Structures are given as structure tokens and as C-alpha cells.
N, C-alpha and C positions, 0 to 999 in steps of 0.2 A: 816570496813570502819567506820567514825566518824558519827554518828547521829545528823546532822548540823540541823533538827528542836527539836529535842529534848534536842538537846544543849540551843537553843534560849529558850527553856522553863524552863531546868534547872539552873537557875545561877551557881549551882557547875560544870555543863559541860561548863561553857567559858574560853576561851582559857587563857593564864598570861596574854598574851601582851593586849587584851581587859581589864581585871579586873585591871590593871594598869592604862591603858588612866580612866575608870570610877573615880578612885583613885585619879587622878591629877585633874579631871574636880570639883571634890566633893572639893577637899582641895580651889581649885582655888575659887569656890564660896563663899565659908566660908572666903578666904581672903579679896574679895569684900566688902562682907558685913560687915566687921571690917573696915574698913579704911573709908568708906562710913557714918558709925556711928563713927568713931571718927573723919572725917571732915566737917561734919556741920557745929559742936558748931564752929569753927575756922574761916569757911568763912561767919556763921554769924558776927560774933565778928568783920571782916574785914571791912563788909559792913558797920557797923553800927559807925565805926570808918571813914571812906574815903569814903562816898558816894559821897559827892562832889566834890572827883578830880577824882573820877572813870567815873561821867556823862561827865566831861568836856573834858576825854580823851578823853572818846567813839566819842562824841561830832567831836570832831580834826579828827579823824580817818573816819566819815563818809564826812567831807570835802573834807579830800586828795581824799576819793575814788570817790569822786562825780567830783571833777577837775580832775582826771584823765580820767575818762569813757568820760568826753564829751570832750576834747581834741583829745580820739581818734575816738568819733564819727565824730566830725569836719575836722579831717584828713582824715578820709576815704571817707567823705564826698565832696571834693576836691582831691581827689586823681581820675587820667584818666586812663584810660589802653586802649590801641591800640597794632598794631601791625608794628616789624621792618620788613622790604619787602626786600628779598633777590634776585637779578636775576644773573643766570647763576652763582652763587657764592658769586656775589660780592654786599653789602649792599647801596640799593640807594636813602632809606629817610624810612618814618614813614607814615603809611595810618592810618587812624579810623575806615574803615568796609574795609576786606577783599573785597568785591564783585565792590569797585570800582576800584580794580587793573584789575579782571576780564572784569571786563564792558567794563574797556581802552583799554585794549588787544582785545577782539572780535570787540571793535570800528574801529580800526586801520587797524583789518586784514578786515573788511567788506570796510573802505575805500580802501584801495588797492583791493580790488576785484572789484569797480564801478569806479576806477578810471578809465580813458576814455583815455587809450596810446596803442601806438603800441605793446608794449609787455607787460606782464601781469607781476606783480609781488609779492610776499607771504611772509609771515612773515619766519623768519627762528622759527627753535624750538624754545623756552627759556624755563629755568625751573625756574618756582619759589617757593618759601618758606617764610615762615615769622615766629619770634619768637613772643614772646608775651610779653609787654613792660606795665609797670605801674610806672606813676611818680606823683608825690605833686603837683598840680597847674600845670601842662604841656600838651600842648597838640598838636598831629602830625600836622604837613601842607601839606594837603593832597594835594592840588595845587602845591606844589614843588615835592613834591613825585612823582607826575604821570606826570609832563615836563620832569623831569627826568629820568621816566619809557618809555614813549615816543621817546626820544632821546639816550635811550640802548638800542631800541627795535629796531633789523634789517631785512633788508628783502632782496629776490634775484628775478634773473628774472627766469620768467619760456616761455620757446619755448614750438614748436608743431614738435614732431617726425613721417616723414612721413614713414609707416612702409609697405612694398611689400611683398606677402607671408611669413610674417613672420621674413622678414631682413629688417633692418634699412638703408634707403637710405640718408634720410636728416633730417635736422633739420629748422626749418622757427620758425618767428618770433610771428606767431599766426595762429588760427586754418582758420582763414579769406583766408591768403595767400597760405597754402594748398589747401584749395576749390578751390580758383581762380586759381593757378597751374593746379590741375587736370582738372579743367573747361576746362582749355583752351586744355590740351591735345586734352579732347573731341573733340574740339571746331576743331580742324585740320582736322580731317576727316569728324564730322558731323557739320553745319553749327550752331550757334546758332536761326537762324529764322526758320529754318527748324524743328529742333528739335522743339520749342516751338506752332507747329502746334497741332494739336490735331484729328481734322475729314478732311477729303479727299474732298476737294471742286466738286461740282456735276457737272459733264459735259456735256452735251446737244448738239447734233448734229440735223441739221433744213437739210433734204435730199433736198426738193424742193428749200431750198435754197441758198445749199451746202455751208452752212456756219459752221464755231465752235463758239462755245459762252462762251467757257471757256477753256483754256490753260493746257495743261497736269497739273499733278498736283505730289509731291512729298512731301509726310507726314513721318516722320521718329517717329516711334511706340515705342520704345523705346532703349537706349543707354547706355552699360554698362560698366565694364573692364573686361575682361577675368582674371584678375590677384584677390586676395584678398588684399584690401586695405585698412587699419585702421592707425588713427593719434590719437597718446598720446600725453597727457601732458608731460613735462621732465625737469626737472629744470636744468637750462643751465649756460654757463660765456657766454657774450656776442662773443665772440670771436668764439664760436663754430654756428652761422648761417651762415645759404648756401645763396648764390645769388639767390633769386628766376629764372632768366633766366639761371642761369648754373643746377637749376633741373629743369628747365622744356625741355632745350635741352638734358638733360641724360633720363628722362622718354619717351621724344619721338622719340627720336632715339640711343640711348644706347650710343651714341659720338660713332662711330666706328672710327677707322684710316682710314684713305683717301686710295681708291686705286685708281689704272689710269694705261691704256693699251695704248701702242703707235700702230696705224696700221700699217701691216705690205702689205707687196706687196701681192694680191691675198686675202686680207680680206674682211669678207663681216660681218653687225652686228649678221646674225646668225650664223655664223660660231665663232667670238669672244664669244657670251654669250655661246656655247657651252663648247668651248677649255676654258674659265675661271671659268667656271660653275656658271653663273651669269643670272637669267633670261633677256630677250632681255626688257622686260618695264621696268626693271630696269633702264638698258641703254638709252632707249629710252626717261625716264623720267629724268634722270643724265643730258643729252646733247640734252639740247631742239633744237640745231641750225641742226640738222642731219635733212635735208628734200629727201623724195625721195630713201631713204636708202643709199643716198649716202654718203661715205664714200673715203678717200683715205689715201697712204701711207703718215704716219710723225703726222696727226692727232691725238690728246689723248683725246682718253674717260676716262668720272671719272664711273667707275665702281663696288664706293662706295654703298655697301649693309646695307641700318639702320637695325638696331638690337634692335627697341624698348623696354624698361623696361615693360611696360604699354602695352597693346594692345586692341583699343577701337572695343567691338562684336555692332553692331548698328542692327536693325531690321526696312526694310522701307516698306512702302506703296507706287506704283508707278502705278498711273490710268494715261490713254493718249491714243489720238485715234491715231491708228494706216489706213497705205492704205492698201488695198486690194489687189493683182494682180491679173489684167484680167488671165483667165485661157485661155488656146490656145488650140481650137479645129480644129484636123489636120483630111480636109477630102479630098481624093482623088482623080487626073482625069485625064483620059490618056489622056486629049489633050491637056495637059500642060508637057513638057518637062521634063524629068528625071532630079531629081536636081534643077529643078526652083518652086515655086510656086505664088501664089496669096491671098495676103489679100479680102477677101468679107466681111468681118466686121470687124474694128476696135473697140479691146475693149476699156472698158470703167473702172479705177478706183474703187472701192467701199470702205467705209470707215467701224473702227470697232472701240470699247472702251473695251481697255482690262486694267485689273488692274491685275499685278505682287506683287506679296511677294518677299523681297529682303533681302538678310541675309547678313550684309558685313562683313570685317575684317582688319581694319586699311583701311575705304572707297573702298578697294575692293570687289566686290561680289565675295563668297562663294557656295554662294547657289539662285537658283531663282525658285520662284513656279508661275505659273500661276494660278490667283484665279479665275478670270470669265473674261466673252468677252461675249461681243453683239453686234451682226453687228446693224448698222447702215443705212449704206447702201449699198445693194449687189453689186456684184461687173458685170460686162457683159463681156461677152467670145469673146473671138478672134477668128474669124473663116477663117482657112488659105486652099486655094486649094493647095494640093502636087503631082507635077504630077509624072506621073508613065512610061511617054514616054520616052525609052531607046534607047539611043544614045551608041555603043558600045566605042567608043575614050575616054568619058568623065565618072564622075564620077556619080554613081547613086543620091545621095544627102540625102543616108540615112546612117549617121556613125553608126561606132561601136566603144566602149570603146577602144583608144588603149593599153590603157594595163589589162591584164585578172585579175581577182579577185581584180580587182581596190577598193581604199577607197579613198574619196577628201579630203583633209588637210588643202584645203583653197579654200574658195570661190572667183569668180570673183567680185569687189569692194572697196570699200575704204578699206586701210589696212596699221596702223601703219601709219599713216600722210598720205600717198600714196595712186595711184590707182591701185590696180591688175588686171592686164590686159587680165588673162585667170583662169582658175584654177588649182590646185594642185593636185597628187591625185600619192599615195603609190600600189604596188602589186608587181604582176611579174615584173620581171626586165624587159624582150622583151619589146620593143616599138612596135608596130606595127601601118602601115598606117590604118587611122579612112575612108578612103574610093581610088578608085582609082585616079591616078593623077598620076601626071610627078614631077619628085624631080628640085624645080627652086631656091635651095639654100640647101647645106651641108655644115658644117664647123665650125669654130665658129664666135661669133655674138653678141659682146659684154659680158653682163653684165646676158645673157643667155646662153654661155659658149659654148656648144659644139651644135650645132641645127640642125635643119632638116626642112624647109619649104618645103608644097606640093602644087603645082598649080591642082585643080581639073576636071579644065577646061568648070565652069559651074557656074563661080563667085564665087566660095568658096576657099578658104586657109585655111590650117591649120598649126603651128607648134607647133614643142616641141623640148623644150629647156633643157639642163642641162644634158645633156646624159654624157656618163664618154665615149663613144666608137661611132661613127658612121658608120653605115653597107651598106648605099646607097651611089650613087656619084650624082651631078649636072647631069640629062637630062635624069635621068633613068624613066623608066614608072614604077611603082610600081599600084599591085592589091590588096583592101581591105586587112586588115590580114596581109600583107607582113612585116616581121621583117626591121626595117630601124632602129636599134641603140638598145644600153642598157640602160639600168637607169644607174644615176649618179648622179654626185653635181658639177657640176663644174659652172664657171661664181661667178654670184653674187646668194647664194644657202645657206639655211637655212638648208643641210642635203640630203639625198639620196632621190627623188623624180621627177618624170615632171610636170612641166610647159605645160598647155597644151590651145593653141589659136585659133580662131576659126575669119575670115574674110570674109564678102560678100560682095563682089563688092566694095570693100576697105572699109567698114565699121566694126568695133569691136562690134563681137557678143559673147555671151552668149554662151560658149559650151553646158550649161547642157541644153539648148533649143532646140539641134540641135543631143543629144545621148540618 
């Protein structure tokens, strides 16, 4: 291998090309020296003979160069740089500063957002590009360009979409309209004035004056929809907007198809409800003309059931003053005929303040809880002497339940807009005489269907209605506990049960007071 370090020290070790290069450089230097030596006398001779013309020529060249430089500087000083504005691929003018365009777009967008209109508008998406431009003594017309920009910026309407449980339900013009519809649905079941209250009005009762100083109070603690409700801004065509009234009815009722039923011979409200699988409350609510459960063949009932898209759940607190019924104290007496009684002290109603917590769904109570109760005035009991002197041919006056394993399904009092004259019960199907007596009536009796009336010959009479079959005859003497018929659903009945009434000396009495 060649020793390059040694070659650098020893000229004899140079490669042939390196020696050739050195020889070339040496000859060039020698040539330049010769040329310089020979040309210098000629230059001195030329300058000595042509000094004046050379100076004049140089001055002229300098003047031309100066004029050129000055002209260039003048053009540069009067040349303007600006931008060509291109909107969505179309040139609309020239502008001195890009920020003027951006500010103009922002200003128009802000103006649309601040406009007091029923329907909001926003700018269409605009693509703005620029091209650099420069010209001598020319300035862009910013105002004309901005006017053209305004004229070419397009906008579109924005509505509000109502979404329930993730499903699009309607599109309205703005959020205010959507909120008004939702509020109206809530107020259908919870009046605005009730919902606005925040505290319960205090109730006080002066027992000595027997006056109530405040009325019962109902306070709505909360109102909410069971469903998830959201409103979402959405770009629209004005033809997509829904009528607010149509939207309200759709949310509140579900727009169900109307159903009707024509009353047939032997029908009753309960029978129709059971047959058509409709709650009796719906029949009464849709047909307010029904009085005392009286319907006749040919009557057309509206049995349409609403199926709202939105269900309103509310919590209410109700505080009211209730009457406490006087308890009855029974004392036996051998001096009074069995079955007869004598009141020796009339009772007196008491008063109490009770607060309930109610949970409602679409205005109907689904849960009720008593929160507190305070006695304002205790009730005074009624004392009755009840005879024990037995006369074999008459009733004892001590009634037994006419049905074994009984369960009361409806009490005496107001019911469904009318007055219920007795109590309804279910249990063992065999119906028994409540006490000794004579069968005064046995057969069909109007809305009672198959019925039996027993005269207990001590001022009491009992009635047994809706029986499927009767096991006794008029005039027959029965003993307490005898089977007089089988439970049924004849007459004006909502299902198989016994309707039981008690009369004392011609006046209707509450059966639960004697059983």
C-alpha cells in the first residue's frame, strides 16, 4: 500500500496527475507575468493620448446608471401590493388587508345571531382564498369588495329538533317554542299556579271557636318527564317546520285512533270495561254524560285510550283538615228487646290536620304516603245501649257476615259520580241470611239483578243483590246462616260479587256498623 504521508514529503512520490497539475499552474503564472509586463506600457500610452474622451464616456455611463436607479426607485415607491379575494371559487374583488374580509364575515355572522327573529339564521360555510397582486399607482376598492362579499354571503334557517328517548319527534322554529310546548304538556296535569308554590300554607284550628283559619293546601314539589327529552339545533328548510298545536296533541295523547262502543241489552259500565279491556275510569272520563251508571241500548260510548308520548310524573304534598268520625261504644241491656237499641249519648266529630305525599303519573295518583297527622280536636264517642231480650220469632239484631272468607271490594258512599247504597264483597259463593227473618222479596229487581230482601221483624231489613241463583221463596222463614242464594253478576254489575244493604226503620244504614 502506498505511504501517502511519505509521498507528501517526497516530491518523487507524487502521482503523475498531481505533477502535471503543478506544472500547469506554474506555466500559467509565468504567462500572466509576461502579459502584464507587455500590456502595461500600452495602457499607459492609451491613457496619455485619450484621457479626455475616456473621462467623458465614464461620466455618461454614470449618468445613465443614475437615471435607471432613480426610475426604479420611483416605480417601487408608487407600486401597491394587495389581494384578490376569491369566494367559493369566484373572484369578487380586491382588498388591501385580509383582516377586513375576516372581520366582515364575523360581523355578518354576529348580526345574524343577534337578530330578533322567530327563526334563527346562520351563514353558509364559505371558502375564501386570496391571490397576491401588485400594480403601479393602483389601489384596491375595499368598500366595493366588502359590499360584494356581503351580497354573496348566503345564510340558511336553523330550527330546533325535539328528541324523546333518542327518537326525533318534531321540528319547531326555535327553543322557546319547544319549551312552551313541553311546559303546556306538564301543565295539562299540573297547573302552573300549583307548580309555582314552594311552601305549604300553615293550617291552624281553634277548637274553642270550631273555625278553620286556612284551607287545605296542595303544593307541587317536583314535576318531570319520565322520558329523556332533549332539544337540538338543526339546519332546516322552512317546509320542515311542524305546527306547535299538532306537536302538543301528539306528545300529550299520542294521537290515538278513536274507539267507540254501542251499548247492548244487559250491558253495564263495568261489563263493557271488562269486555273491551278498558279501565272504567277511561269510560267515565270520556263520557261525562253518564249519571248514576245509567246507560241504555243504543248509547255510543267513547272508549278511546290516550297513549301519550310524554308522561308527566309529579310529587305533591297535600295538607288538609279531616273529620274524625266519632267511635261507637256498644253497651248491652237486658231491658231492651233483642235487635233494638237506644242511643244514650250522641257522638261528636273531631278534627285533625293531615299531610300526604302523593306521587302522580299524568295526574293520577300511583303512590300515597301519610307524612304527618295532628289531632286538632278529639272525637267524642257515641254510646248505644243494645238490647239482649230475645223474642224467638224475630231477628237477634246481631248480624253475621253473609259471605264466609269475605273481602270488601267497595264501600258505601259516593262512587263514580253516584251514591253506592251498600257494600260489595267477594268470598265463598254461598250467600247466607245475616239474621233470622222472613223473606219479603225473592226475584229479579232492576239493577240489582237476582235479589232477596229479608225482613227481620225488628225494624231491620237486609238486601242481597246480583245473585246468580236464588235458593228461597217469598214468605219463607229463614234462620241466621241459612243459604239463600249463590253469588253472581246479574243486573248492573261489574263482576261476580254480593251487594249487601241494611235498612233500619226505613232508613239506609252503613252495613259495616252492624257486622
